[in-house]
C-alpha positions as CSV (number, residue, x, y, z in Angstrom):
1,M,-28.4,-135.9,-46.0
2,S,-31.9,-135.1,-47.0
3,A,-34.1,-137.9,-48.4
4,L,-33.1,-138.7,-51.9
5,D,-35.5,-138.6,-54.8
6,L,-34.6,-141.3,-57.4
7,R,-36.4,-141.2,-60.6
8,E,-36.1,-142.4,-64.2
9,L,-35.3,-139.7,-66.7
10,H,-36.6,-139.2,-70.2
11,T,-36.6,-135.6,-71.3
12,M,-33.8,-133.8,-73.0
13,E,-33.8,-131.1,-70.3
14,D,-33.2,-133.7,-67.6
15,L,-30.6,-135.6,-69.7
16,D,-28.7,-132.4,-70.4
17,T,-28.4,-131.9,-66.7
18,V,-27.0,-135.4,-66.3
19,S,-24.4,-134.8,-69.1
20,R,-23.3,-131.6,-67.4
21,L,-23.0,-133.4,-64.0
22,Y,-20.9,-136.2,-65.7
23,A,-18.7,-133.6,-67.3
24,G,-18.1,-132.0,-64.0
25,I,-17.3,-135.3,-62.2
26,W,-14.9,-136.5,-65.0
27,G,-13.4,-133.1,-65.6
28,T,-14.2,-132.9,-69.3
29,D,-15.3,-130.0,-71.4
30,A,-19.1,-129.5,-71.2
31,G,-19.4,-130.2,-74.9
32,S,-17.7,-133.6,-74.5
33,P,-19.2,-135.4,-71.5
34,P,-18.6,-139.1,-70.9
35,V,-22.2,-139.8,-72.2
36,S,-24.1,-137.2,-74.3
37,A,-27.7,-136.3,-73.6
38,E,-28.6,-137.5,-77.1
39,V,-27.3,-141.0,-76.5
40,M,-29.1,-141.1,-73.1
41,R,-32.3,-140.0,-74.8
42,A,-32.0,-142.9,-77.3
43,L,-31.3,-145.4,-74.6
44,S,-34.1,-144.2,-72.4
45,H,-36.6,-144.3,-75.3
46,A,-35.6,-147.9,-76.1
47,G,-36.5,-148.9,-72.5
48,N,-33.1,-148.9,-70.9
49,Y,-32.2,-147.6,-67.4
50,I,-31.4,-143.9,-67.0
51,T,-32.0,-142.7,-63.4
52,G,-31.1,-139.5,-61.5
53,A,-30.8,-139.0,-57.8
54,Y,-32.0,-135.6,-56.5
55,E,-31.5,-133.9,-53.1
56,D,-33.7,-130.9,-52.5
57,G,-34.4,-130.7,-56.2
58,R,-30.8,-130.7,-57.2
59,L,-29.3,-133.5,-59.3
60,V,-26.5,-135.1,-57.2
61,G,-26.0,-138.4,-59.1
62,A,-27.1,-140.4,-62.1
63,S,-26.7,-143.9,-63.6
64,V,-27.0,-145.2,-67.1
65,A,-27.5,-148.9,-67.9
66,F,-28.6,-150.9,-70.9
67,Y,-29.6,-154.5,-71.7
68,G,-26.6,-156.8,-72.3
69,E,-25.8,-160.4,-73.1
70,P,-27.3,-162.9,-72.4
71,I,-30.4,-161.0,-73.5
72,G,-33.2,-161.2,-71.0
73,T,-30.9,-162.0,-68.0
74,T,-28.3,-159.2,-67.8
75,L,-28.3,-155.4,-67.4
76,H,-24.9,-153.7,-68.2
77,S,-24.4,-150.6,-66.0
78,H,-22.3,-148.3,-68.2
79,I,-21.7,-145.3,-66.0
80,T,-22.7,-144.1,-62.5
81,G,-21.5,-140.8,-61.1
82,T,-22.2,-138.8,-58.0
83,A,-21.4,-135.2,-57.1
84,M,-21.0,-136.1,-53.4
85,G,-20.6,-139.2,-51.2
86,R,-22.9,-139.9,-48.4
87,G,-24.6,-142.9,-49.9
88,V,-25.8,-141.6,-53.2
89,G,-23.9,-144.2,-55.2
90,L,-25.2,-147.0,-53.1
91,A,-28.8,-145.7,-53.3
92,L,-28.5,-145.6,-57.1
93,K,-27.1,-149.2,-57.2
94,L,-29.9,-150.5,-55.0
95,H,-32.5,-148.7,-57.1
96,Q,-30.9,-150.3,-60.2
97,R,-31.1,-153.7,-58.6
98,E,-34.8,-153.3,-57.9
99,W,-35.4,-152.0,-61.4
100,A,-33.7,-155.1,-62.9
101,L,-35.4,-157.6,-60.6
102,A,-38.8,-156.1,-61.5
103,R,-38.0,-157.0,-65.1
104,G,-36.8,-160.5,-64.5
105,I,-33.1,-159.6,-64.8
106,K,-30.9,-161.7,-62.5
107,R,-27.4,-160.1,-63.2
108,I,-25.9,-156.7,-63.5
109,T,-22.4,-156.2,-65.0
110,W,-20.1,-153.2,-65.2
111,T,-16.5,-152.3,-65.6
112,Y,-14.3,-150.4,-63.3
113,D,-10.6,-149.5,-62.9
114,P,-9.1,-152.3,-60.8
115,L,-6.5,-149.9,-59.3
116,I,-9.1,-147.6,-57.5
117,R,-9.4,-148.9,-54.0
118,R,-12.6,-147.2,-53.0
119,N,-14.4,-148.6,-56.1
120,A,-13.0,-152.1,-55.4
121,Y,-14.2,-151.9,-51.8
122,F,-17.7,-150.6,-52.8
123,N,-18.2,-153.2,-55.6
124,L,-16.9,-156.3,-53.8
125,V,-17.6,-155.6,-50.1
126,K,-20.7,-153.3,-50.0
127,L,-22.5,-154.9,-53.0
128,G,-21.0,-158.4,-53.2
129,A,-20.2,-158.2,-56.9
130,R,-17.3,-160.1,-58.3
131,P,-14.7,-159.4,-61.0
132,E,-14.8,-162.0,-63.8
133,E,-12.5,-160.8,-66.6
134,Y,-9.6,-158.5,-67.0
135,L,-9.9,-156.1,-70.0
136,Q,-6.6,-154.4,-71.0
137,S,-6.8,-150.9,-72.4
138,F,-10.5,-151.4,-72.7
139,Y,-11.4,-147.8,-73.8
140,G,-8.1,-146.9,-75.4
141,A,-6.5,-143.6,-74.6
142,M,-8.6,-141.3,-72.3
143,D,-7.8,-137.7,-71.4
144,D,-10.3,-136.9,-68.6
145,A,-9.2,-135.7,-65.2
146,I,-9.7,-139.2,-63.6
147,N,-8.1,-141.4,-66.2
148,G,-5.6,-139.2,-68.0
149,G,-2.1,-140.3,-68.2
150,D,-2.8,-144.0,-67.7
151,E,-4.0,-146.9,-69.7
152,S,-7.7,-147.7,-69.4
153,D,-7.5,-151.2,-68.0
154,R,-10.8,-152.4,-66.6
155,V,-12.3,-155.5,-64.9
156,L,-15.7,-156.8,-66.0
157,T,-17.6,-157.3,-62.8
158,A,-20.9,-159.2,-62.2
159,W,-23.5,-158.7,-59.5
160,D,-25.6,-161.8,-58.9
161,L,-29.0,-160.4,-57.9
162,T,-30.2,-163.7,-56.6
163,A,-27.5,-163.7,-53.9
164,P,-28.1,-161.9,-50.6
165,A,-27.3,-158.2,-50.9
166,G,-25.0,-156.6,-48.4
167,P,-21.5,-156.5,-47.0
168,Y,-19.3,-159.6,-47.4
169,S,-15.7,-160.1,-46.5
170,P,-14.3,-163.6,-46.0
171,D,-11.7,-164.6,-43.4
172,L,-8.2,-165.3,-44.7
173,P,-6.5,-168.7,-44.3
174,A,-3.1,-168.8,-42.6
175,D,-1.3,-169.7,-45.8
176,V,-1.6,-167.0,-48.4
177,A,0.7,-165.7,-51.2
178,R,1.2,-162.0,-51.9
179,A,1.3,-161.6,-55.7
180,V,1.6,-157.8,-55.3
181,T,2.7,-156.0,-52.1
182,N,2.5,-152.3,-51.4
183,D,6.0,-151.5,-50.2
184,D,6.1,-147.8,-49.2
185,G,4.0,-146.8,-52.1
186,R,5.7,-149.0,-54.7
187,P,4.4,-152.4,-56.0
188,V,6.6,-155.5,-55.2
189,I,5.9,-158.6,-57.3
190,G,5.6,-161.9,-55.3
191,P,4.5,-165.5,-55.8
192,T,1.1,-166.8,-56.8
193,D,1.6,-170.4,-55.8
194,A,-0.8,-170.7,-52.9
195,A,-4.5,-171.6,-52.9
196,T,-5.3,-168.0,-51.7
197,V,-3.5,-165.0,-53.2
198,L,-3.6,-161.4,-52.2
199,I,-3.0,-158.4,-54.6
200,D,-2.4,-155.1,-52.9
201,L,-3.5,-151.8,-54.4
202,P,-1.9,-148.3,-54.1
203,D,-3.3,-145.9,-51.6
204,D,-4.5,-143.4,-54.1
205,I,-3.8,-144.1,-57.8
206,E,-5.5,-140.9,-59.0
207,S,-3.0,-138.8,-57.0
208,L,-0.1,-140.9,-58.2
209,R,-1.1,-140.3,-61.8
210,R,-0.6,-136.6,-61.1
211,T,2.4,-136.6,-58.8
212,A,4.4,-139.7,-59.7
213,P,3.3,-141.1,-63.1
214,S,6.1,-143.6,-63.2
215,A,4.9,-145.2,-59.9
216,A,1.4,-145.2,-61.3
217,H,2.5,-147.0,-64.4
218,D,4.4,-149.5,-62.3
219,W,1.2,-150.2,-60.3
220,R,-0.8,-150.7,-63.6
221,L,1.7,-153.2,-64.9
222,A,2.0,-155.1,-61.6
223,V,-1.7,-155.5,-61.0
224,R,-2.4,-156.2,-64.7
225,H,0.2,-159.0,-64.6
226,A,-1.1,-160.6,-61.4
227,L,-4.8,-160.1,-61.6
228,A,-5.2,-160.8,-65.4
229,G,-3.0,-163.9,-65.1
230,L,-4.8,-165.3,-62.2
231,L,-8.3,-164.7,-63.7
232,A,-7.2,-166.2,-67.0
233,D,-5.9,-169.3,-65.0
234,G,-9.4,-169.8,-63.5
235,A,-8.9,-168.2,-60.1
236,R,-11.9,-166.4,-58.6
237,V,-11.9,-163.1,-56.7
238,T,-13.6,-163.9,-53.4
239,G,-13.3,-160.6,-51.5
240,F,-11.4,-157.5,-50.7
241,H,-9.2,-157.7,-47.6
242,D,-8.6,-154.7,-45.2
243,R,-9.9,-152.2,-47.8
244,R,-6.7,-152.7,-49.8
245,S,-6.2,-156.2,-51.2
246,Y,-8.0,-158.4,-53.7
247,V,-8.4,-161.9,-52.4
248,L,-8.3,-164.6,-55.0
249,H,-8.9,-168.3,-54.6
250,R,-7.5,-170.9,-57.0
251,M,-10.0,-173.5,-58.0
252,S,-8.8,-177.1,-57.3
């Protein structure tokens, strides 16, 4: 990959390009992108974070974030999208981290779909962020190519910028409970009565939504029941095992 050029964006021309990029990634009509250029223009003018990643002069990724609660300590990263892999998303996140630290911000939050394995791995293992709250049907009904046909459950995730950045994956103890197990593509509910609990994820929830919607719905309900219940009971997500399982630790 050529060297990326990451820069903050302010002009309507640049922000129109971002809105078209987002529409392409999320599979929406060009006139109904996930975030409009006008909203990004207002956020940028108010001093928030709007950054694009360019390769050879072409926009290949962008991120939008704004100040959140508690004011002065938190940045909320609303949307990050890339037209390709190869480290663009990580480069944007690390740029966002440096931008926040330069302004005295110690914490970045965002939401993501807890069923998407690659996002869970990226957030928990590569960045070291941690889910804090389960949000059921957070955005209501969505009809884009990624979310269509499923409920918009999300987990609110926090990235402590004072902690060391980089990969983190804890060892598992011998005694674990499997709250959800992937059994040949279907979720099987299990116990949660151990100090350490695993929650498996489907191999590819986005494909399941298209090819087996009933199985996708079963996964949504199973992970919602297990993950939401454990977080509400005070358990903490401590890692993501084997690229497929949330690791939760019950607080004593």
